[in-house]
C-alpha positions as CSV (number, residue, x, y, z in Angstrom):
1,M,0.0,0.0,0.0
2,N,1.2,3.4,-0.9
3,F,0.0,6.0,1.5
4,P,0.4,9.7,0.5
5,I,2.5,10.3,3.5
6,E,5.1,8.1,5.4
7,I,3.6,6.6,8.5
8,H,4.9,4.4,11.3
9,E,5.4,0.7,10.5
10,K,3.0,-0.3,13.3
11,F,0.1,1.7,11.6
12,M,1.0,0.2,8.2
13,K,0.5,-3.3,9.6
14,M,-2.8,-2.2,11.1
15,A,-4.0,-0.8,7.8
16,V,-3.2,-4.0,6.0
17,E,-4.9,-6.0,8.7
18,V,-8.2,-4.1,8.5
19,G,-8.0,-3.6,4.7
20,L,-7.8,0.2,4.6
21,K,-6.9,1.4,1.1
22,P,-5.6,5.0,0.5
23,E,-7.9,5.2,-2.5
24,D,-11.0,4.9,-0.3
25,V,-10.0,8.0,1.7
26,D,-10.9,11.6,0.8
27,E,-8.3,14.1,2.0
28,K,-9.0,17.8,2.5
29,F,-6.9,20.6,3.9
30,T,-8.8,23.5,5.6
31,H,-8.0,26.6,7.5
32,G,-7.3,26.0,11.2
33,H,-9.0,27.6,14.2
34,G,-8.3,28.4,17.8
35,H,-5.0,29.5,19.5
36,G,-2.0,30.2,17.4
37,G,-2.9,33.4,15.7
38,Q,-2.1,34.2,12.1
39,K,-0.2,31.0,11.4
40,V,-3.0,28.8,12.5
41,N,-6.0,30.9,11.3
42,K,-4.7,31.9,7.8
43,S,-2.9,28.8,6.6
44,A,-4.5,25.5,5.6
45,N,-3.0,23.3,8.3
46,C,-6.1,21.3,9.4
47,V,-6.4,17.9,7.8
48,E,-9.8,16.2,7.3
49,L,-9.8,12.6,6.2
50,T,-13.0,10.7,5.3
51,H,-13.0,6.9,4.9
52,H,-15.9,6.2,2.5
53,P,-16.6,2.5,3.2
54,S,-17.0,3.0,6.9
55,G,-18.1,6.6,6.9
56,I,-15.5,7.6,9.5
57,T,-14.3,11.2,9.4
58,V,-11.2,12.4,11.2
59,R,-10.3,16.1,11.6
60,F,-6.9,16.8,13.0
61,Q,-5.2,20.1,13.8
62,H,-2.8,19.8,16.8
63,H,0.4,21.2,15.4
64,R,1.1,24.3,13.4
65,G,2.6,22.5,10.5
66,L,0.6,20.6,7.8
67,H,3.1,17.7,7.5
68,Q,2.9,16.6,11.1
69,N,-0.9,17.1,11.2
70,R,-1.3,15.0,8.1
71,K,0.8,12.2,9.4
72,E,-1.0,12.0,12.7
73,A,-4.4,12.3,11.0
74,W,-3.7,9.2,8.9
75,E,-2.5,7.3,12.0
76,L,-5.7,8.3,13.9
77,L,-7.9,7.3,11.0
78,I,-6.2,3.9,10.9
79,L,-6.9,3.5,14.6
80,K,-10.5,4.5,14.2
81,V,-11.1,2.1,11.3
82,E,-9.4,-0.7,13.3
83,E,-11.7,0.0,16.2
84,H,-14.7,0.0,13.8
85,H,-13.7,-3.4,12.4
86,K,-12.4,-5.2,15.6
87,G,-14.7,-3.6,18.2
88,E,-13.5,-4.4,21.7
89,E,-10.4,-6.2,20.5
90,S,-8.9,-3.0,19.0
91,Q,-6.0,-1.1,20.4
92,L,-8.1,2.0,21.1
93,A,-10.6,0.0,23.0
94,H,-7.9,-1.6,25.2
95,E,-6.5,1.8,26.0
96,R,-9.9,3.2,26.9
97,F,-10.6,0.2,29.1
98,K,-7.2,0.6,30.9
99,I,-7.9,4.3,31.6
100,R,-11.4,3.5,32.8
101,R,-10.1,0.9,35.2
102,Q,-7.4,3.2,36.5
103,K,-10.0,5.9,37.3
104,Q,-12.3,3.6,39.1
105,R,-12.7,4.1,42.8
106,R,-11.2,1.5,45.1
107,T,-13.5,-1.1,46.7
108,R,-14.2,-0.8,50.4
109,R,-12.1,-3.9,51.1
110,S,-9.0,-2.6,49.2
111,K,-9.3,0.8,50.9
112,E,-9.3,-1.0,54.3
113,K,-6.3,-3.0,53.2
114,V,-4.3,0.1,52.1
115,L,-5.2,1.9,55.4
116,K,-4.2,-1.2,57.4
117,E,-0.8,-1.3,55.7
118,K,-0.3,2.4,56.2
119,H,-1.1,2.1,59.9
120,E,1.4,-0.8,60.3
121,R,4.1,1.2,58.5
122,S,3.5,4.2,60.7
123,E,3.8,2.0,63.8
124,I,7.2,0.7,62.6
125,K,8.4,4.3,62.0
126,E,7.1,5.4,65.4
127,N,9.0,2.5,67.2
128,R,12.1,3.4,65.3
129,A,11.9,7.0,66.4
130,K,11.5,5.9,70.0
131,T,14.6,3.7,70.0
132,I,16.7,6.4,68.3
133,G,15.6,8.9,71.0
134,E,16.5,6.4,73.8
135,N,20.0,5.8,72.3
136,E,20.7,9.5,72.2
137,T,20.0,10.0,75.9
138,T,22.2,7.1,77.0
139,I,25.2,8.2,74.9
140,S,25.1,11.8,76.1
């Protein structure tokens, strides 16, 4: 497959795996918006990719330059198409699940366990401080 821009090997393999063809993608460059002033608002540095078979559209404008935006837009499109085809087995779904799991609140039992370990650790430190204090008085 010949993509119009050079992308990372990992994304090339994903594109082959899901059957994404560059011919099926419509690429447009539009004026950017937001922070950045004249460079962003007056130059066409925003990339919009539309994958016709799946209907997925990606609009990317994170950097000031067109080249980097274009590369990352293609990579994001490949990830989205992979997610569309594979569902929960895709890389994006795994990352979202991982973040969701990290943000979950602890269960009551795990909270109690952590607090118990902290209490035990504080007792060890407390006893250590007492023995150091006793040694200083006997030496002096």
